[in-house]
mmCIF file of the N, C-alpha and C atoms, coordinates in Angstrom:
data_MODEL
# 
_entry.id   MODEL 
# 
loop_
_atom_site.group_PDB 
_atom_site.id 
_atom_site.type_symbol 
_atom_site.label_atom_id 
_atom_site.label_alt_id 
_atom_site.label_comp_id 
_atom_site.label_asym_id 
_atom_site.label_entity_id 
_atom_site.label_seq_id 
_atom_site.pdbx_PDB_ins_code 
_atom_site.Cartn_x 
_atom_site.Cartn_y 
_atom_site.Cartn_z 
_atom_site.occupancy 
_atom_site.B_iso_or_equiv 
_atom_site.pdbx_formal_charge 
_atom_site.auth_seq_id 
_atom_site.auth_comp_id 
_atom_site.auth_asym_id 
_atom_site.auth_atom_id 
_atom_site.pdbx_PDB_model_num 
ATOM 1   N N  . LYS A 1 1  ? -117.462 -31.194 139.795 1.00 0.00 ? 1  LYS A N  1 
ATOM 2   C CA . LYS A 1 1  ? -116.974 -32.532 140.077 1.00 0.00 ? 1  LYS A CA 1 
ATOM 3   C C  . LYS A 1 1  ? -118.122 -33.353 140.659 1.00 0.00 ? 1  LYS A C  1 
ATOM 4   N N  . LYS A 1 2  ? -118.290 -34.541 140.167 1.00 0.00 ? 2  LYS A N  1 
ATOM 5   C CA . LYS A 1 2  ? -119.353 -35.411 140.661 1.00 0.00 ? 2  LYS A CA 1 
ATOM 6   C C  . LYS A 1 2  ? -118.939 -36.046 141.985 1.00 0.00 ? 2  LYS A C  1 
ATOM 7   N N  . VAL A 1 3  ? -119.894 -36.094 142.924 1.00 0.00 ? 3  VAL A N  1 
ATOM 8   C CA . VAL A 1 3  ? -119.680 -36.724 144.221 1.00 0.00 ? 3  VAL A CA 1 
ATOM 9   C C  . VAL A 1 3  ? -120.761 -37.789 144.380 1.00 0.00 ? 3  VAL A C  1 
ATOM 10  N N  . ARG A 1 4  ? -120.372 -38.978 144.723 1.00 0.00 ? 4  ARG A N  1 
ATOM 11  C CA . ARG A 1 4  ? -121.318 -40.092 144.830 1.00 0.00 ? 4  ARG A CA 1 
ATOM 12  C C  . ARG A 1 4  ? -122.469 -39.749 145.774 1.00 0.00 ? 4  ARG A C  1 
ATOM 13  N N  . PHE A 1 5  ? -123.678 -40.059 145.352 1.00 0.00 ? 5  PHE A N  1 
ATOM 14  C CA . PHE A 1 5  ? -124.916 -39.847 146.104 1.00 0.00 ? 5  PHE A CA 1 
ATOM 15  C C  . PHE A 1 5  ? -125.278 -38.371 146.282 1.00 0.00 ? 5  PHE A C  1 
ATOM 16  N N  . HIS A 1 6  ? -124.711 -37.494 145.474 1.00 0.00 ? 6  HIS A N  1 
ATOM 17  C CA . HIS A 1 6  ? -125.026 -36.069 145.522 1.00 0.00 ? 6  HIS A CA 1 
ATOM 18  C C  . HIS A 1 6  ? -125.406 -35.581 144.126 1.00 0.00 ? 6  HIS A C  1 
ATOM 19  N N  . LEU A 1 7  ? -126.214 -34.561 144.086 1.00 0.00 ? 7  LEU A N  1 
ATOM 20  C CA . LEU A 1 7  ? -126.581 -33.919 142.824 1.00 0.00 ? 7  LEU A CA 1 
ATOM 21  C C  . LEU A 1 7  ? -125.487 -32.931 142.464 1.00 0.00 ? 7  LEU A C  1 
ATOM 22  N N  . ASP A 1 8  ? -124.970 -33.021 141.261 1.00 0.00 ? 8  ASP A N  1 
ATOM 23  C CA . ASP A 1 8  ? -123.916 -32.087 140.873 1.00 0.00 ? 8  ASP A CA 1 
ATOM 24  C C  . ASP A 1 8  ? -124.519 -30.827 140.255 1.00 0.00 ? 8  ASP A C  1 
ATOM 25  N N  . TYR A 1 9  ? -123.761 -29.767 140.289 1.00 0.00 ? 9  TYR A N  1 
ATOM 26  C CA . TYR A 1 9  ? -124.219 -28.452 139.848 1.00 0.00 ? 9  TYR A CA 1 
ATOM 27  C C  . TYR A 1 9  ? -124.668 -28.447 138.390 1.00 0.00 ? 9  TYR A C  1 
ATOM 28  N N  . HIS A 1 10 ? -123.922 -29.063 137.514 1.00 0.00 ? 10 HIS A N  1 
ATOM 29  C CA . HIS A 1 10 ? -124.266 -29.045 136.092 1.00 0.00 ? 10 HIS A CA 1 
ATOM 30  C C  . HIS A 1 10 ? -125.601 -29.753 135.831 1.00 0.00 ? 10 HIS A C  1 
ATOM 31  N N  . THR A 1 11 ? -125.834 -30.865 136.502 1.00 0.00 ? 11 THR A N  1 
ATOM 32  C CA . THR A 1 11 ? -127.107 -31.570 136.343 1.00 0.00 ? 11 THR A CA 1 
ATOM 33  C C  . THR A 1 11 ? -128.247 -30.717 136.881 1.00 0.00 ? 11 THR A C  1 
ATOM 34  N N  . LEU A 1 12 ? -128.028 -30.077 138.009 1.00 0.00 ? 12 LEU A N  1 
ATOM 35  C CA . LEU A 1 12 ? -129.042 -29.198 138.587 1.00 0.00 ? 12 LEU A CA 1 
ATOM 36  C C  . LEU A 1 12 ? -129.403 -28.077 137.612 1.00 0.00 ? 12 LEU A C  1 
ATOM 37  N N  . MET A 1 13 ? -128.408 -27.431 137.042 1.00 0.00 ? 13 MET A N  1 
ATOM 38  C CA . MET A 1 13 ? -128.659 -26.331 136.116 1.00 0.00 ? 13 MET A CA 1 
ATOM 39  C C  . MET A 1 13 ? -129.354 -26.820 134.839 1.00 0.00 ? 13 MET A C  1 
ATOM 40  N N  . GLU A 1 14 ? -129.035 -28.015 134.387 1.00 0.00 ? 14 GLU A N  1 
ATOM 41  C CA . GLU A 1 14 ? -129.686 -28.566 133.189 1.00 0.00 ? 14 GLU A CA 1 
ATOM 42  C C  . GLU A 1 14 ? -131.176 -28.792 133.411 1.00 0.00 ? 14 GLU A C  1 
ATOM 43  N N  . HIS A 1 15 ? -131.591 -29.034 134.645 1.00 0.00 ? 15 HIS A N  1 
ATOM 44  C CA . HIS A 1 15 ? -132.984 -29.356 134.958 1.00 0.00 ? 15 HIS A CA 1 
ATOM 45  C C  . HIS A 1 15 ? -133.685 -28.269 135.780 1.00 0.00 ? 15 HIS A C  1 
ATOM 46  N N  . LEU A 1 16 ? -133.073 -27.126 135.900 1.00 0.00 ? 16 LEU A N  1 
ATOM 47  C CA . LEU A 1 16 ? -133.617 -26.058 136.741 1.00 0.00 ? 16 LEU A CA 1 
ATOM 48  C C  . LEU A 1 16 ? -135.034 -25.659 136.344 1.00 0.00 ? 16 LEU A C  1 
ATOM 49  N N  . ASP A 1 17 ? -135.308 -25.555 135.060 1.00 0.00 ? 17 ASP A N  1 
ATOM 50  C CA . ASP A 1 17 ? -136.644 -25.145 134.615 1.00 0.00 ? 17 ASP A CA 1 
ATOM 51  C C  . ASP A 1 17 ? -137.711 -26.169 135.004 1.00 0.00 ? 17 ASP A C  1 
ATOM 52  N N  . GLU A 1 18 ? -137.337 -27.406 135.182 1.00 0.00 ? 18 GLU A N  1 
ATOM 53  C CA . GLU A 1 18 ? -138.286 -28.439 135.585 1.00 0.00 ? 18 GLU A CA 1 
ATOM 54  C C  . GLU A 1 18 ? -138.656 -28.329 137.064 1.00 0.00 ? 18 GLU A C  1 
ATOM 55  N N  . LEU A 1 19 ? -137.828 -27.698 137.850 1.00 0.00 ? 19 LEU A N  1 
ATOM 56  C CA . LEU A 1 19 ? -138.063 -27.587 139.292 1.00 0.00 ? 19 LEU A CA 1 
ATOM 57  C C  . LEU A 1 19 ? -139.125 -26.550 139.636 1.00 0.00 ? 19 LEU A C  1 
ATOM 58  N N  . GLN A 1 20 ? -139.284 -25.552 138.805 1.00 0.00 ? 20 GLN A N  1 
ATOM 59  C CA . GLN A 1 20 ? -140.263 -24.492 139.002 1.00 0.00 ? 20 GLN A CA 1 
ATOM 60  C C  . GLN A 1 20 ? -140.132 -23.844 140.386 1.00 0.00 ? 20 GLN A C  1 
ATOM 61  N N  . VAL A 1 21 ? -138.939 -23.433 140.719 1.00 0.00 ? 21 VAL A N  1 
ATOM 62  C CA . VAL A 1 21 ? -138.681 -22.793 142.011 1.00 0.00 ? 21 VAL A CA 1 
ATOM 63  C C  . VAL A 1 21 ? -138.642 -21.277 141.847 1.00 0.00 ? 21 VAL A C  1 
ATOM 64  N N  . LYS A 1 22 ? -138.983 -20.571 142.910 1.00 0.00 ? 22 LYS A N  1 
ATOM 65  C CA . LYS A 1 22 ? -138.879 -19.115 142.902 1.00 0.00 ? 22 LYS A CA 1 
ATOM 66  C C  . LYS A 1 22 ? -137.474 -18.688 143.316 1.00 0.00 ? 22 LYS A C  1 
ATOM 67  N N  . ARG A 1 23 ? -136.843 -19.520 144.138 1.00 0.00 ? 23 ARG A N  1 
ATOM 68  C CA . ARG A 1 23 ? -135.518 -19.186 144.652 1.00 0.00 ? 23 ARG A CA 1 
ATOM 69  C C  . ARG A 1 23 ? -134.745 -20.480 144.888 1.00 0.00 ? 23 ARG A C  1 
ATOM 70  N N  . LEU A 1 24 ? -133.496 -20.483 144.487 1.00 0.00 ? 24 LEU A N  1 
ATOM 71  C CA . LEU A 1 24 ? -132.637 -21.650 144.671 1.00 0.00 ? 24 LEU A CA 1 
ATOM 72  C C  . LEU A 1 24 ? -131.403 -21.208 145.445 1.00 0.00 ? 24 LEU A C  1 
ATOM 73  N N  . ILE A 1 25 ? -131.138 -21.895 146.553 1.00 0.00 ? 25 ILE A N  1 
ATOM 74  C CA . ILE A 1 25 ? -129.958 -21.596 147.360 1.00 0.00 ? 25 ILE A CA 1 
ATOM 75  C C  . ILE A 1 25 ? -129.185 -22.899 147.547 1.00 0.00 ? 25 ILE A C  1 
ATOM 76  N N  . LEU A 1 26 ? -127.960 -22.927 147.071 1.00 0.00 ? 26 LEU A N  1 
ATOM 77  C CA . LEU A 1 26 ? -127.128 -24.114 147.227 1.00 0.00 ? 26 LEU A CA 1 
ATOM 78  C C  . LEU A 1 26 ? -126.531 -24.156 148.625 1.00 0.00 ? 26 LEU A C  1 
ATOM 79  N N  . THR A 1 27 ? -126.535 -25.342 149.211 1.00 0.00 ? 27 THR A N  1 
ATOM 80  C CA . THR A 1 27 ? -125.964 -25.531 150.553 1.00 0.00 ? 27 THR A CA 1 
ATOM 81  C C  . THR A 1 27 ? -125.119 -26.803 150.562 1.00 0.00 ? 27 THR A C  1 
ATOM 82  N N  . HIS A 1 28 ? -124.378 -26.985 151.606 1.00 0.00 ? 28 HIS A N  1 
ATOM 83  C CA . HIS A 1 28 ? -123.590 -28.200 151.821 1.00 0.00 ? 28 HIS A CA 1 
ATOM 84  C C  . HIS A 1 28 ? -122.730 -28.539 150.603 1.00 0.00 ? 28 HIS A C  1 
ATOM 85  N N  . MET A 1 29 ? -121.973 -27.558 150.151 1.00 0.00 ? 29 MET A N  1 
ATOM 86  C CA . MET A 1 29 ? -121.162 -27.733 148.951 1.00 0.00 ? 29 MET A CA 1 
ATOM 87  C C  . MET A 1 29 ? -119.806 -28.358 149.282 1.00 0.00 ? 29 MET A C  1 
ATOM 88  N N  . SER A 1 30 ? -119.273 -29.072 148.311 1.00 0.00 ? 30 SER A N  1 
ATOM 89  C CA . SER A 1 30 ? -117.950 -29.686 148.463 1.00 0.00 ? 30 SER A CA 1 
ATOM 90  C C  . SER A 1 30 ? -116.871 -28.608 148.415 1.00 0.00 ? 30 SER A C  1 
ATOM 91  N N  . ASP A 1 31 ? -115.658 -28.979 148.808 1.00 0.00 ? 31 ASP A N  1 
ATOM 92  C CA . ASP A 1 31 ? -114.537 -28.038 148.736 1.00 0.00 ? 31 ASP A CA 1 
ATOM 93  C C  . ASP A 1 31 ? -114.326 -27.558 147.305 1.00 0.00 ? 31 ASP A C  1 
ATOM 94  N N  . ASN A 1 32 ? -114.491 -28.451 146.350 1.00 0.00 ? 32 ASN A N  1 
ATOM 95  C CA . ASN A 1 32 ? -114.344 -28.090 144.943 1.00 0.00 ? 32 ASN A CA 1 
ATOM 96  C C  . ASN A 1 32 ? -115.380 -27.039 144.550 1.00 0.00 ? 32 ASN A C  1 
ATOM 97  N N  . MET A 1 33 ? -116.610 -27.233 144.968 1.00 0.00 ? 33 MET A N  1 
ATOM 98  C CA . MET A 1 33 ? -117.674 -26.280 144.642 1.00 0.00 ? 33 MET A CA 1 
ATOM 99  C C  . MET A 1 33 ? -117.430 -24.947 145.348 1.00 0.00 ? 33 MET A C  1 
ATOM 100 N N  . LEU A 1 34 ? -117.023 -24.985 146.589 1.00 0.00 ? 34 LEU A N  1 
ATOM 101 C CA . LEU A 1 34 ? -116.739 -23.749 147.324 1.00 0.00 ? 34 LEU A CA 1 
ATOM 102 C C  . LEU A 1 34 ? -115.619 -22.945 146.668 1.00 0.00 ? 34 LEU A C  1 
ATOM 103 N N  . ALA A 1 35 ? -114.680 -23.639 146.073 1.00 0.00 ? 35 ALA A N  1 
ATOM 104 C CA . ALA A 1 35 ? -113.573 -22.955 145.393 1.00 0.00 ? 35 ALA A CA 1 
ATOM 105 C C  . ALA A 1 35 ? -114.025 -22.296 144.095 1.00 0.00 ? 35 ALA A C  1 
ATOM 106 N N  . ASN A 1 36 ? -115.234 -22.624 143.632 1.00 0.00 ? 36 ASN A N  1 
ATOM 107 C CA . ASN A 1 36 ? -115.725 -22.103 142.350 1.00 0.00 ? 36 ASN A CA 1 
ATOM 108 C C  . ASN A 1 36 ? -117.037 -21.321 142.479 1.00 0.00 ? 36 ASN A C  1 
ATOM 109 N N  . VAL A 1 37 ? -117.369 -20.825 143.667 1.00 0.00 ? 37 VAL A N  1 
ATOM 110 C CA . VAL A 1 37 ? -118.648 -20.124 143.838 1.00 0.00 ? 37 VAL A CA 1 
ATOM 111 C C  . VAL A 1 37 ? -118.759 -18.881 142.967 1.00 0.00 ? 37 VAL A C  1 
ATOM 112 N N  . ASP A 1 38 ? -117.644 -18.322 142.558 1.00 0.00 ? 38 ASP A N  1 
ATOM 113 C CA . ASP A 1 38 ? -117.693 -17.144 141.691 1.00 0.00 ? 38 ASP A CA 1 
ATOM 114 C C  . ASP A 1 38 ? -118.181 -17.483 140.282 1.00 0.00 ? 38 ASP A C  1 
ATOM 115 N N  . ARG A 1 39 ? -118.311 -18.770 139.981 1.00 0.00 ? 39 ARG A N  1 
ATOM 116 C CA . ARG A 1 39 ? -118.743 -19.197 138.649 1.00 0.00 ? 39 ARG A CA 1 
ATOM 117 C C  . ARG A 1 39 ? -120.175 -19.722 138.629 1.00 0.00 ? 39 ARG A C  1 
ATOM 118 N N  . ILE A 1 40 ? -120.859 -19.758 139.769 1.00 0.00 ? 40 ILE A N  1 
ATOM 119 C CA . ILE A 1 40 ? -122.222 -20.291 139.784 1.00 0.00 ? 40 ILE A CA 1 
ATOM 120 C C  . ILE A 1 40 ? -123.228 -19.179 139.515 1.00 0.00 ? 40 ILE A C  1 
ATOM 121 N N  . SER A 1 41 ? -124.408 -19.587 139.042 1.00 0.00 ? 41 SER A N  1 
ATOM 122 C CA . SER A 1 41 ? -125.400 -18.593 138.624 1.00 0.00 ? 41 SER A CA 1 
ATOM 123 C C  . SER A 1 41 ? -126.628 -18.566 139.539 1.00 0.00 ? 41 SER A C  1 
ATOM 124 N N  . CYS A 1 42 ? -126.463 -18.953 140.784 1.00 0.00 ? 42 CYS A N  1 
ATOM 125 C CA . CYS A 1 42 ? -127.574 -18.876 141.735 1.00 0.00 ? 42 CYS A CA 1 
ATOM 126 C C  . CYS A 1 42 ? -127.016 -18.547 143.114 1.00 0.00 ? 42 CYS A C  1 
ATOM 127 N N  . GLU A 1 43 ? -127.914 -18.337 144.047 1.00 0.00 ? 43 GLU A N  1 
ATOM 128 C CA . GLU A 1 43 ? -127.496 -18.047 145.412 1.00 0.00 ? 43 GLU A CA 1 
ATOM 129 C C  . GLU A 1 43 ? -126.861 -19.263 146.055 1.00 0.00 ? 43 GLU A C  1 
ATOM 130 N N  . TYR A 1 44 ? -126.020 -19.004 147.027 1.00 0.00 ? 44 TYR A N  1 
ATOM 131 C CA . TYR A 1 44 ? -125.449 -20.094 147.808 1.00 0.00 ? 44 TYR A CA 1 
ATOM 132 C C  . TYR A 1 44 ? -125.310 -19.635 149.253 1.00 0.00 ? 44 TYR A C  1 
ATOM 133 N N  . ALA A 1 45 ? -125.327 -20.588 150.146 1.00 0.00 ? 45 ALA A N  1 
ATOM 134 C CA . ALA A 1 45 ? -125.178 -20.291 151.564 1.00 0.00 ? 45 ALA A CA 1 
ATOM 135 C C  . ALA A 1 45 ? -123.774 -20.689 152.000 1.00 0.00 ? 45 ALA A C  1 
ATOM 136 N N  . ASP A 1 46 ? -123.196 -19.863 152.839 1.00 0.00 ? 46 ASP A N  1 
ATOM 137 C CA . ASP A 1 46 ? -121.927 -20.219 153.450 1.00 0.00 ? 46 ASP A CA 1 
ATOM 138 C C  . ASP A 1 46 ? -122.056 -20.038 154.956 1.00 0.00 ? 46 ASP A C  1 
ATOM 139 N N  . ASP A 1 47 ? -121.075 -20.449 155.699 1.00 0.00 ? 47 ASP A N  1 
ATOM 140 C CA . ASP A 1 47 ? -121.149 -20.411 157.154 1.00 0.00 ? 47 ASP A CA 1 
ATOM 141 C C  . ASP A 1 47 ? -121.493 -19.017 157.660 1.00 0.00 ? 47 ASP A C  1 
ATOM 142 N N  . GLY A 1 48 ? -122.509 -18.947 158.490 1.00 0.00 ? 48 GLY A N  1 
ATOM 143 C CA . GLY A 1 48 ? -122.913 -17.691 159.102 1.00 0.00 ? 48 GLY A CA 1 
ATOM 144 C C  . GLY A 1 48 ? -123.902 -16.865 158.289 1.00 0.00 ? 48 GLY A C  1 
ATOM 145 N N  . LYS A 1 49 ? -124.219 -17.274 157.114 1.00 0.00 ? 49 LYS A N  1 
ATOM 146 C CA . LYS A 1 49 ? -125.141 -16.506 156.272 1.00 0.00 ? 49 LYS A CA 1 
ATOM 147 C C  . LYS A 1 49 ? -126.555 -16.611 156.821 1.00 0.00 ? 49 LYS A C  1 
ATOM 148 N N  . ILE A 1 50 ? -127.228 -15.503 156.911 1.00 0.00 ? 50 ILE A N  1 
ATOM 149 C CA . ILE A 1 50 ? -128.620 -15.468 157.361 1.00 0.00 ? 50 ILE A CA 1 
ATOM 150 C C  . ILE A 1 50 ? -129.499 -15.261 156.134 1.00 0.00 ? 50 ILE A C  1 
ATOM 151 N N  . ILE A 1 51 ? -130.467 -16.160 155.980 1.00 0.00 ? 51 ILE A N  1 
ATOM 152 C CA . ILE A 1 51 ? -131.343 -16.120 154.813 1.00 0.00 ? 51 ILE A CA 1 
ATOM 153 C C  . ILE A 1 51 ? -132.764 -15.860 155.277 1.00 0.00 ? 51 ILE A C  1 
ATOM 154 N N  . GLU A 1 52 ? -133.363 -14.808 154.757 1.00 0.00 ? 52 GLU A N  1 
ATOM 155 C CA . GLU A 1 52 ? -134.744 -14.500 155.100 1.00 0.00 ? 52 GLU A CA 1 
ATOM 156 C C  . GLU A 1 52 ? -135.657 -15.181 154.090 1.00 0.00 ? 52 GLU A C  1 
ATOM 157 N N  . ILE A 1 53 ? -136.731 -15.783 154.605 1.00 0.00 ? 53 ILE A N  1 
ATOM 158 C CA . ILE A 1 53 ? -137.688 -16.436 153.720 1.00 0.00 ? 53 ILE A CA 1 
ATOM 159 C C  . ILE A 1 53 ? -139.048 -15.782 153.840 1.00 0.00 ? 53 ILE A C  1 
# 
């Protein structure tokens, strides 16, 4: 679902190769996105998650 002034997941995935990142972690997701985390193809952060860099 598109949210004004935010990058949506589908657009991000369409341009992922242009970003040239080693690791992608989604944060600050909408309720709609949180309800669908089982369908995303990258890492995501949720409350309390510790991420080592």
